[in-house]
N, C-alpha and C positions, 0 to 999 in steps of 0.2 A: 867221543860221541858226535861232535859237530862234524869232524872230518868224514866220519863214516856216513853220516846223513847226507852231506852235500856232494859226496864223491861222484854220483851219477850226473851231477850238474856241472862238473869241472872237466873241461876238455884238456887232453894232453898234459902239458906241464904248467897250466895256468893256475898253479897253486902256490907258487913261490912266495907270494905276499902274505901267506898265512903263517902262523907260528908253527913251531916244530910238532907240537902235539896234534894240531889239526892236520898237518901234513901226514903224520903217522896214521891218523884215522883214515885219510884218503887212501894211503897205500895199503892199509889193512883191508879196506873195502875192495880194492882192486885185486888184492891177493885172494880174498874169499871168492870173488867172482871167477877168477881163473881156476882156482881149486875146484869150485863147484861145477863149472862147465866141463872139466876133465874127469870128474869122478864117475866111476862105473855105476854106482847106485843111482845117481841123478840121471845118467843116460838111460838106465832101465825105466825110471819113472817117465822120462820124456817119450820113450818109445810107445808107452800106452796112449799117448796123446797125439803123436806126430801125424798120423794119417788124417785126423780131423782138423788139426790146428797148424800144421807145418811149422814155420819158424817162430810161431807164438808159443810153442810148447814149453820153452824155457821160462818165459814170463809166467805162464800158468803154474808151472812147478814151483817157481819162487813164491808165488802167492799161496799155493797149497802148503809149502813147507813153513811159511810164516804162520799159517793157520795152525799147524801141528805144534809149532813152537809155543804159540799163545795158549793153545789147548792144554799143553803139558808144562806150562810155565812153572808150576810149583815144583816140578822135578829138577829144574835148573836154577831156581832162585828162591831165596827166602823172602825177598821183597814181593809183596802182592802185585799182580799185574797192573791194577789200576793205579797204585802208588807209583810204580815205575813209569807208566805211560804219562801220568801227570808231571812227573819230574822231567821227563824228556821234553814234553811240550814247553815247560817253563824255561828250560835251558836254551832251547831253540829260539823261543820268543825273546829272551834276554839278550841273545846274540844276533838278532835278526839284521842288525846294521852291517854285519860282515858276510852275510849269506848271499849267494846268487839269487837273482829274482825268481827263478824257477823253484828254488828251495822255499823261498818265502811264500809263494803261492800254494805250494804243497802243504806247508805247515797249517795254513788256514783250513784246508780241506781235512787234514788229519785231525785237527782239534774239533772242527764242527761235527765230524762223524766218529770221533774217538776211535780212530782206526786201530791204533796199537792194542787197545782193549778189545775191540769188537772183532778182531781177527780170530778170536777163539770160537766164534759162533759161525755156523753155516750161513746165516743171513748176512753177517758182516762180510764174509768172503763173497757171497753172491752180489752184494752191493759193489764191492771192489771190481769184480769181474764185469759187471754191467758198465761200470765207469770206464774200465779199460776198453771194452768193446766200443763204447761211445767215442772214445779218443781215436780209435782206428776207423771211425765212420762205418762200423759194422763188418769190416773186412775180416777181422780176427775171429769173430763168432765166440769170443771169450765168454760171453754171457751164457753160453751153453755148457761151459766147463763145470758148472755146479753139478750137473748130471754125472759127469765123470768122477768128480770127487765123491759123490754118494755111491756110485757103482763100485769104485775101487778104493773105498775109504781105508780099509785095513791094509791093503797093499801099499798105498801111498804113505800111510802112517808108519808102517814097518820100515819102508825105505827111509823116511825122514829120521826115525829114531836111530837107525844104524849109521846113516850118513852123518848125523849131527855129532855123534861121538868122534868120528874121524875129523870133522870140521873143528871141533873144540881143541883137539890135540894139535892139529895143523896151525890154527890161529895162535895158540899159546907159544908154539915153537917160533912162529914168525915174529911175535912180539919180543920174545927173548933175544932173538938174533937180529932184530931191526937195527940197521947201521947207525941211525941218527938218534941220539939220546938226549 
């Protein structure tokens, strides 16, 4: 969990000081990113957004797919979403001394806004999109993407549900075949 969370804040091979489990999480996160970017269903989702958002389409789709994962959480886990979110926050806080600074800053934001839990709600997604737009100084116009989510809700949700089945299978195979145990 820690490796997966910090992966976006680790450049190149600057992970060797972490234990093997954290390294495994970093590699899993990178594998998921590669698999996701190449997947035809994800590309179809991104095409709905590309004209309006250009290279930000992938970031928006990641946020939309997080929304549908949270919204359909009970389909994938017997642990209630709030219980899961709280345990993630606790694990990350307990291990904050080994996390990159960017990860530590993001944890505070996640907890303050209970992001993992609130992803299931449109207003939670809208808040995240507005925050991302602010980070790009308005260039991305991601704050407008809530309109696209509402307009193409069923299409995006169907894309996610089909893609997520492939992703679960791919991730399980990656973990089974991961070279460092």
